[in-house]
N, C-alpha and C positions, 0 to 999 in steps of 0.2 A: 398573331397574338393569341387567337383563339386556341390554336394547337398547343402553344406554350402553356397556356392556362390549364388545358386538359392534362398535359404531361405533368405539370406541377401538382395538379389535383391528385392524380394517380399516385405519385410519389409520396405526397404527404399522407394520403390514405394508407398506403402500404406501410410506411414508417410507423404511423400512429397505431395501426392495427397490430403490428408486430409488438410494439412497445406495450400496448394495452393488454395483449394476450399474455405477455410475461407478467405484467402487473396483476392481472386477474388471478392467474394461477398462484403467484406468490401470496397474494392476499388470502385466497381461499385456503391454501395449505397452512398458512400461519394462523388464521383465525378459525379454521374449520372446527377444530376440537372444542374450543370454547362455545362456539355457536351450536354445534351438535348437542353438547351437554345441555345447554339452555333449552333448545328446541325439544329434545327428548323429554326433559323434565316437564315441560308445559303441554306437549302434544301426545307423547307416546302412550300415556295411560288410556286415553279415549280411543286412539287408533288401535292400540293393542287389543282392547276389549272387543271392538267391532271386528277386527281382523281375526281374532282367535275364534269368535263365534262362527263366522263364515267358514274358517278353516276346519274347525271341529265337525261341522255339519258335512262337509265334503269329503273328509278323510275318516279312516277307521278310528274308533274310540281308543284303541290300544296305543296308537301313535299320537293321538291328539295332544296329550300333555307335554311330552318331550319335544315333539316337532313344532307345535304351536309357539313355544317359547323361542326356540332357535330361529324359526322363520320370521316371527314378529320382529325380533331384534335386528336381523339382517335387513329386513324390508325397511324398517324405520330408518336405519343408518343410510342405506342406499338412497332412499327417497329424499332424506334431508340433504345429502350431498348434491344430488341432481338438482333439486329444487333451488338451493342456494346458488349453485353454479349457473344455472339457466337465468335466474333473475338478475344476478350480478352482471352476467354477460350482456343481457338485453339492456339493462340500465346503462351500463358503460358504453355500449355500442351506440345507443340513442344519443347520449350526452356527447360523445366524441364526434358523431356524425354532424350534429348541430355545430359543435366547435369548429370542425374542419370547414364547413360551408361558410360560417361567419368569418373565420380567419381569411379564407380565400377571397371573399367578396370585399372585405375591408382592406386587405393587402394584396391587390392583384399582381404586384411585381415582387 
């Protein structure tokens, strides 16, 4: 009985992991643009100022204006995507983990 439970557990895990992975990516790619726009509006200005100052200090003044703008934009976008993706991933994994274990313990057969 124990080995059957373990087998079932692995299979449910694998199925839900695959399903959730697809769901996460669909969710992120569907809502990413809206979220990024909101995030950028609320956070980019502060981040850009800080980042531009640091960047301008470390690089030549001739390149500072052009490069700081490009770099800040790219950095903000990348950071937002990674941040969203990681947090969504972690949240859903925790949720699903709890769900799987609850499901298995309530429905052992």
